[in-house]
C-alpha positions in Angstrom: -7.2 16.7 -13.8 -4.7 13.5 -14.9 -6.5 10.5 -16.6 -5.2 8.5 -18.8 -6.8 7.6 -23.1 -8.1 4.3 -21.1 -10.2 6.2 -18.0 -11.0 8.9 -20.7 -12.7 5.7 -23.6 -14.5 4.2 -20.6 -16.3 7.8 -19.1 -16.6 9.1 -22.4 -18.7 5.3 -23.1 -20.7 6.4 -20.5 -21.5 9.9 -21.3 -22.5 8.1 -24.9 -24.9 5.3 -23.7 -26.9 8.5 -21.1 -27.6 9.7 -25.0 -31.7 9.6 -25.7 -33.1 7.0 -26.7 -34.4 9.0 -29.9 -30.7 9.8 -30.9 -29.1 7.1 -30.2 -29.6 5.8 -33.9 -28.1 9.0 -35.0 -25.5 8.5 -32.7 -24.5 4.3 -33.6 -24.8 5.6 -37.5 -21.3 7.5 -36.7 -17.4 6.0 -35.7 -17.0 7.9 -32.3 -13.0 8.9 -32.4 -10.8 9.9 -29.8 -7.8 12.1 -30.6 -5.4 13.2 -28.7 -5.8 17.1 -30.1 -6.7 19.1 -32.6 -4.3 20.4 -34.9 -3.4 23.8 -35.8 -4.0 23.6 -39.5 -7.6 22.8 -37.8 -7.8 25.5 -35.7 -6.8 28.3 -37.9 -9.4 26.6 -40.9 -12.8 26.9 -38.1 -11.2 29.8 -36.9 -11.1 28.7 -33.4 -7.9 30.9 -31.4 -5.4 28.7 -29.9 -6.0 29.8 -26.4 -9.5 28.7 -26.0 -9.4 24.8 -27.4 -12.4 22.3 -29.6 -13.5 19.5 -27.9 -15.3 17.9 -30.7 -15.9 17.6 -34.7 -18.7 15.9 -36.5 -16.5 14.9 -39.2 -19.3 13.6 -42.7 -22.0 15.0 -45.3 -24.8 15.6 -43.0 -28.4 13.2 -43.1 -29.6 15.7 -45.2 -26.7 15.9 -47.5 -26.5 12.3 -47.7 -27.0 10.5 -51.7 -29.4 7.5 -51.4 -28.7 6.7 -54.2 -24.6 6.0 -53.1 -23.0 3.9 -50.7 -20.3 6.3 -48.4 -16.5 5.7 -48.2 -17.3 5.9 -44.9 -19.1 6.4 -41.9 -20.1 9.7 -40.0 -17.8 10.5 -37.5 -17.2 12.5 -34.3 -14.0 13.1 -32.7 -13.3 13.9 -29.0 -10.3 15.6 -28.7 -9.2 13.9 -25.2 -6.3 17.0 -23.9 -8.4 20.1 -23.6 -11.5 17.7 -22.7 -9.4 16.9 -19.9 -7.2 19.9 -18.8 -10.5 22.1 -18.9 -12.7 19.9 -16.3 -11.9 19.4 -12.8 -13.7 15.8 -12.1 -14.3 12.9 -13.8 -18.2 13.8 -13.8 -18.0 17.2 -15.0 -15.5 15.4 -17.8 -18.7 12.6 -18.5 -21.2 15.6 -19.1 -18.8 17.6 -21.1 -17.9 14.7 -23.3 -22.2 14.0 -23.4 -22.9 17.5 -24.6 -19.8 18.0 -26.5 -21.3 14.8 -28.6 -25.3 16.1 -28.8 -23.7 18.7 -30.2 -22.2 17.2 -33.0 -25.2 14.3 -33.3 -26.3 18.2 -34.4 -24.0 19.0 -37.2 -25.1 15.1 -37.9 -28.5 16.9 -38.1 -27.6 19.7 -40.4 -27.8 22.6 -37.8 -25.3 25.1 -37.6 -23.5 26.6 -34.4 -25.4 29.5 -34.3 -28.6 26.4 -33.9 -26.7 24.9 -31.8 -25.9 27.8 -29.4 -29.6 28.4 -29.3 -30.3 24.5 -27.9 -27.9 25.4 -25.0 -25.2 22.4 -27.1 -22.9 25.1 -26.9 
């Protein structure tokens, strides 16, 4: 599927708007960024084969790791990787569903959940 970054951002906003009400405050705490694709270095660090792709990434401390007596330099961030998402989705509707699931997955990391727990919950 072909899509401009502008169209991708519009679909991402719709996906974020569909988050459950109780999760929105946590999503609002995070900056949501769009990057072209993950670097090879990042894929190596996360032990993800280059042919698998990565849709999103949570950067920052989890809620449980934050210290309340200090001010964070930067807010936590959820990064969406445009090219892998667009390459793997056939329709704008499929892309919106995948972005929605990816953001839920990354919010799980914001709560301190590991990959195993997110898989158990169906946010893989």
